[in-house]
MMTF fields as JSON, N, C-alpha, C and O atoms, coordinates in Angstrom:
{
  "mmtfVersion": "1.0.0",
  "mmtfProducer": "UNKNOWN",
  "numBonds": 303,
  "numAtoms": 304,
  "numGroups": 76,
  "numChains": 1,
  "numModels": 1,
  "chainsPerModel": [1],
  "groupsPerChain": [76],
  "chainIdList": ["A"],
  "bondAtomList": [4, 2, 8, 6, 12, 10, 16, 14, 20, 18, 24, 22, 28, 26, 32, 30, 36, 34, 40, 38, 44, 42, 48, 46, 52, 50, 56, 54, 60, 58, 64, 62, 68, 66, 72, 70, 76, 74, 80, 78, 84, 82, 88, 86, 92, 90, 96, 94, 100, 98, 104, 102, 108, 106, 112, 110, 116, 114, 120, 118, 124, 122, 128, 126, 132, 130, 136, 134, 140, 138, 144, 142, 148, 146, 152, 150, 156, 154, 160, 158, 164, 162, 168, 166, 172, 170, 176, 174, 180, 178, 184, 182, 188, 186, 192, 190, 196, 194, 200, 198, 204, 202, 208, 206, 212, 210, 216, 214, 220, 218, 224, 222, 228, 226, 232, 230, 236, 234, 240, 238, 244, 242, 248, 246, 252, 250, 256, 254, 260, 258, 264, 262, 268, 266, 272, 270, 276, 274, 280, 278, 284, 282, 288, 286, 292, 290, 296, 294, 300, 298],
  "bondOrderList": [1, 1, 1, 1, 1, 1, 1, 1, 1, 1, 1, 1, 1, 1, 1, 1, 1, 1, 1, 1, 1, 1, 1, 1, 1, 1, 1, 1, 1, 1, 1, 1, 1, 1, 1, 1, 1, 1, 1, 1, 1, 1, 1, 1, 1, 1, 1, 1, 1, 1, 1, 1, 1, 1, 1, 1, 1, 1, 1, 1, 1, 1, 1, 1, 1, 1, 1, 1, 1, 1, 1, 1, 1, 1, 1],
  "groupList": [{"groupName": "UNK", "atomNameList": ["N", "CA", "C", "O"], "elementList": ["N", "C", "C", "O"], "formalChargeList": [0, 0, 0, 0], "bondAtomList": [1, 0, 2, 1, 3, 2], "bondOrderList": [1, 1, 2], "singleLetterCode": "X", "chemCompType": "L-PEPTIDE LINKING"}],
  "groupTypeList": [0, 0, 0, 0, 0, 0, 0, 0, 0, 0, 0, 0, 0, 0, 0, 0, 0, 0, 0, 0, 0, 0, 0, 0, 0, 0, 0, 0, 0, 0, 0, 0, 0, 0, 0, 0, 0, 0, 0, 0, 0, 0, 0, 0, 0, 0, 0, 0, 0, 0, 0, 0, 0, 0, 0, 0, 0, 0, 0, 0, 0, 0, 0, 0, 0, 0, 0, 0, 0, 0, 0, 0, 0, 0, 0, 0],
  "groupIdList": [1, 2, 3, 4, 5, 6, 7, 8, 9, 10, 11, 12, 13, 14, 15, 16, 17, 18, 19, 20, 21, 22, 23, 24, 25, 26, 27, 28, 29, 30, 31, 32, 33, 34, 35, 36, 37, 38, 39, 40, 41, 42, 43, 44, 45, 46, 47, 48, 49, 50, 51, 52, 53, 54, 55, 56, 57, 58, 59, 60, 61, 62, 63, 64, 65, 66, 67, 68, 69, 70, 71, 72, 73, 74, 75, 76],
  "secStructList": [7, 2, 2, 2, 2, 2, 2, 2, 2, 2, 2, 6, 2, 2, 2, 2, 2, 2, 2, 2, 2, 2, 2, 6, 6, 6, 7, 1, 7, 7, 7, 7, 7, 1, 7, 7, 1, 1, 7, 1, 7, 7, 7, 7, 7, 7, 6, 6, 1, 7, 7, 2, 2, 2, 2, 2, 2, 2, 2, 2, 2, 2, 2, 2, 6, 6, 7, 7, 7, 7, 7, 7, 7, 7, 7, 7],
  "xCoordList": [66.337, 65.457, 65.283, 65.423, 64.991, 64.785, 66.017, 65.887, 67.229, 68.427, 68.634, 69.137, 68.272, 68.319, 67.438, 67.894, 66.193, 65.225, 65.7, 65.619, 66.205, 66.775, 68.031, 68.12, 68.877, 70.071, 69.7, 70.237, 68.603, 68.189, 67.415, 67.386, 66.804, 66.013, 67.02, 66.84, 68.164, 69.117, 69.783, 70.007, 70.094, 70.867, 69.991, 70.454, 68.706, 67.826, 67.046, 66.036, 67.506, 66.691, 66.52, 65.391, 67.61, 67.386, 66.265, 65.424, 66.386, 65.275, 63.852, 62.875, 63.742, 62.537, 61.867, 60.709, 62.816, 62.231, 62.036, 61.225, 62.766, 62.258, 60.883, 60.075, 60.706, 59.492, 58.331, 57.257, 58.547, 57.592, 57.102, 55.929, 58.263, 57.989, 57.205, 56.252, 57.646, 57.114, 55.628, 54.748, 55.462, 54.199, 53.171, 52.2, 53.415, 52.759, 51.346, 50.674, 50.705, 49.418, 48.704, 47.496, 49.465, 48.901, 49.161, 48.352, 50.125, 50.459, 50.586, 50.772, 50.494, 50.513, 51.916, 52.324, 52.68, 53.954, 54.787, 54.256, 55.989, 56.924, 57.746, 58.337, 57.755, 58.436, 59.377, 59.095, 60.435, 61.229, 60.581, 60.057, 60.601, 59.91, 60.815, 61.575, 60.738, 61.378, 60.467, 60.917, 59.19, 58.206, 58.109, 57.552, 58.674, 58.614, 59.724, 60.895, 59.392, 60.3, 60.432, 61.54, 59.244, 59.15, 59.032, 59.469, 58.433, 58.291, 58.966, 59.109, 59.363, 60.017, 59.107, 59.525, 57.839, 56.815, 55.517, 55.185, 54.738, 53.399, 52.571, 53.083, 51.137, 50.315, 49.566, 48.998, 49.636, 48.928, 47.841, 48.06, 46.715, 45.584, 45.671, 46.104, 45.262, 45.237, 44.222, 43.272, 44.42, 43.408, 41.996, 41.084, 41.794, 40.357, 39.746, 38.563, 40.665, 40.263, 40.027, 40.448, 39.344, 39.105, 40.305, 41.128, 40.428, 41.466, 41.333, 40.201, 42.398, 42.288, 41.142, 40.272, 41.287, 40.356, 38.893, 38.017, 38.617, 37.245, 36.761, 35.608, 37.667, 37.398, 36.841, 35.841, 37.645, 37.274, 35.935, 35.205, 35.546, 34.381, 33.273, 32.284, 33.389, 32.412, 32.162, 31.035, 33.277, 33.201, 32.38, 31.62, 32.56, 31.867, 30.463, 29.633, 30.064, 28.617, 28.0, 26.804, 28.727, 28.153, 27.854, 26.892, 28.662, 28.508, 27.087, 26.293, 26.966, 25.75, 24.446, 23.375, 24.57, 23.397, 23.261, 22.41, 24.131, 24.188, 24.216, 23.609, 24.915, 25.076, 26.481, 27.332, 26.598, 27.988, 28.925, 28.547, 30.19, 31.058, 32.191, 32.766, 32.552, 33.579, 34.803, 34.708, 35.903, 37.082, 37.906, 38.094, 38.431, 39.404, 40.793, 41.088, 41.633, 43.185, 43.626, 43.224, 44.499, 45.029, 46.341, 46.833, 46.861, 48.049, 49.102, 48.804, 50.281, 51.272, 52.269, 53.205],
  "yCoordList": [15.719, 16.35, 15.415, 15.8, 14.217, 13.185, 13.045, 12.999, 12.964, 12.862, 14.124, 13.978, 15.313, 16.476, 16.347, 16.624, 15.936, 15.783, 14.763, 14.983, 13.624, 12.564, 13.203, 13.099, 13.781, 14.465, 15.424, 15.39, 16.395, 17.283, 16.671, 17.165, 15.58, 14.853, 14.286, 14.406, 13.622, 13.143, 14.204, 14.054, 15.342, 16.452, 17.089, 17.341, 17.332, 17.975, 16.937, 17.287, 15.682, 14.58, 15.093, 15.105, 15.518, 15.885, 17.016, 16.993, 17.954, 19.009, 18.291, 18.524, 17.549, 16.944, 16.147, 16.296, 15.275, 14.518, 15.341, 14.973, 16.521, 17.427, 17.969, 17.986, 18.437, 19.06, 18.081, 18.455, 16.905, 15.76, 15.598, 15.594, 15.461, 15.255, 16.394, 16.152, 17.605, 18.832, 19.089, 19.562, 18.718, 19.193, 17.918, 18.053, 16.791, 15.576, 15.663, 14.886, 16.581, 16.748, 17.599, 17.489, 18.397, 19.264, 18.828, 19.188, 18.138, 17.9, 16.306, 15.578, 15.822, 14.56, 14.081, 13.022, 14.828, 14.499, 15.811, 16.882, 15.613, 16.637, 16.103, 15.024, 17.057, 16.535, 17.693, 18.869, 17.342, 18.206, 18.34, 17.38, 19.557, 19.758, 20.717, 21.525, 20.635, 21.574, 22.518, 23.321, 22.479, 23.269, 24.761, 25.675, 24.909, 26.122, 27.108, 26.73, 28.312, 29.268, 30.488, 30.885, 31.1, 32.332, 32.111, 32.985, 30.925, 30.784, 29.45, 28.539, 29.357, 28.122, 26.868, 25.711, 27.225, 26.025, 26.313, 27.477, 25.296, 25.482, 24.413, 23.342, 24.709, 23.81, 23.146, 23.782, 21.799, 21.147, 20.303, 19.571, 20.323, 19.562, 18.126, 17.782, 17.279, 15.909, 15.577, 16.325, 14.549, 14.177, 14.09, 14.512, 13.569, 13.382, 14.534, 14.556, 15.481, 16.665, 17.864, 17.947, 18.752, 20.079, 20.932, 20.749, 21.853, 22.816, 23.749, 23.921, 24.393, 25.375, 26.532, 26.944, 26.92, 28.081, 27.591, 28.332, 26.443, 25.815, 25.677, 25.978, 25.204, 25.055, 26.44, 26.519, 27.451, 28.797, 29.259, 29.869, 29.006, 29.323, 28.412, 28.989, 27.195, 26.449, 26.811, 26.788, 27.141, 27.655, 28.943, 29.135, 29.823, 31.079, 30.866, 31.559, 29.927, 29.619, 28.937, 29.111, 28.159, 27.529, 28.464, 28.293, 29.435, 30.567, 31.388, 31.756, 31.569, 32.414, 31.539, 32.061, 30.297, 29.446, 28.828, 27.978, 29.278, 28.715, 27.23, 26.638, 26.567, 25.145, 25.01, 25.899, 23.685, 23.36, 22.82, 21.961, 23.295, 23.036, 22.158, 22.606, 20.969, 20.178, 20.384, 20.109, 20.859, 21.164, 20.001, 19.522, 19.471, 18.432, 18.808, 19.969, 18.043, 18.417, 18.589, 17.91, 19.571, 19.935, 19.109, 18.461, 19.167, 18.62, 19.819, 20.825, 19.558, 20.755, 20.152, 20.83],
  "zCoordList": [-0.208, 0.847, 1.919, 3.08, 1.65, 2.811, 3.557, 4.78, 3.062, 3.722, 4.63, 5.745, 4.193, 5.015, 6.254, 7.363, 6.085, 7.166, 8.226, 9.435, 7.682, 8.607, 9.358, 10.581, 8.699, 9.33, 10.473, 11.58, 10.056, 11.116, 12.273, 13.4, 11.914, 12.965, 13.911, 15.123, 13.387, 14.263, 15.13, 16.331, 14.386, 15.143, 16.269, 17.381, 15.915, 16.989, 17.849, 18.458, 17.899, 18.59, 20.069, 20.559, 20.793, 22.206, 22.413, 23.312, 21.487, 21.584, 21.177, 21.889, 20.209, 19.841, 21.047, 21.436, 21.561, 22.799, 23.993, 24.843, 24.149, 25.149, 25.095, 26.025, 23.819, 23.399, 23.575, 24.046, 23.216, 23.326, 24.828, 25.204, 25.623, 27.044, 27.764, 28.505, 27.51, 28.162, 27.659, 28.378, 26.34, 25.794, 25.562, 24.817, 26.179, 26.003, 26.128, 25.451, 26.975, 27.115, 26.002, 25.792, 25.35, 24.292, 22.907, 22.051, 22.576, 21.278, 21.041, 22.016, 19.865, 19.438, 19.089, 19.564, 18.266, 17.82, 17.449, 17.157, 17.495, 16.978, 15.856, 15.911, 14.653, 13.518, 13.004, 13.229, 12.35, 11.462, 10.198, 9.633, 9.71, 8.399, 7.442, 7.975, 6.237, 5.451, 4.793, 3.975, 5.096, 4.574, 5.194, 4.585, 6.393, 7.01, 6.614, 6.6, 6.305, 5.802, 6.723, 7.084, 7.112, 7.843, 9.346, 10.095, 9.88, 11.224, 11.649, 10.834, 12.89, 13.468, 13.693, 13.639, 13.945, 14.226, 13.656, 13.429, 13.401, 12.897, 13.534, 13.859, 13.748, 14.304, 13.105, 12.217, 13.194, 12.035, 12.523, 13.488, 11.977, 12.494, 12.121, 11.021, 13.025, 12.735, 11.639, 11.406, 11.034, 9.883, 10.342, 9.632, 11.48, 12.032, 12.9, 13.24, 13.221, 14.052, 13.158, 12.004, 13.765, 12.996, 13.104, 14.002, 12.221, 12.272, 13.461, 13.911, 14.04, 15.119, 14.658, 15.425, 13.429, 13.138, 13.138, 13.584, 12.682, 12.708, 14.079, 14.387, 14.952, 16.393, 17.052, 17.767, 16.687, 17.153, 16.672, 17.454, 15.406, 14.835, 15.595, 16.046, 15.731, 16.309, 17.811, 18.306, 18.489, 19.933, 20.05, 21.0, 19.046, 19.066, 18.759, 19.346, 17.849, 17.57, 18.68, 18.91, 19.403, 20.568, 21.668, 22.418, 21.765, 22.782, 22.467, 23.332, 21.162, 20.817, 20.976, 21.289, 20.767, 20.963, 22.245, 22.504, 23.056, 24.545, 24.588, 25.481, 23.636, 23.736, 24.286, 24.324, 24.733, 25.214, 24.226, 23.43, 24.226, 23.111, 23.728, 24.72, 23.236, 23.773, 22.791, 21.594, 23.338, 22.506, 22.608, 23.726, 21.58, 21.34, 21.417, 21.132, 21.739, 21.696, 20.295, 19.351, 20.236, 18.871, 18.68, 19.604, 17.463, 17.246, 16.91, 16.266, 17.415, 17.151, 16.185, 15.761]
}
């Protein structure tokens, strides 16, 4: 499986580099994965950041309480 990932990473390296360059303000890294079956991409939360769903919940709560909510950048 590791050999497959390395092979695919080499094969798609121009696409990976293009995505990193175009989305450098929105994402942290682009990786090839064998986990995905039904969709071509997935948003993965960084270890120290909240998940996108939790960010939506906190933003909605902040709007109800009229508090300011600071949204952090997500990882794709």
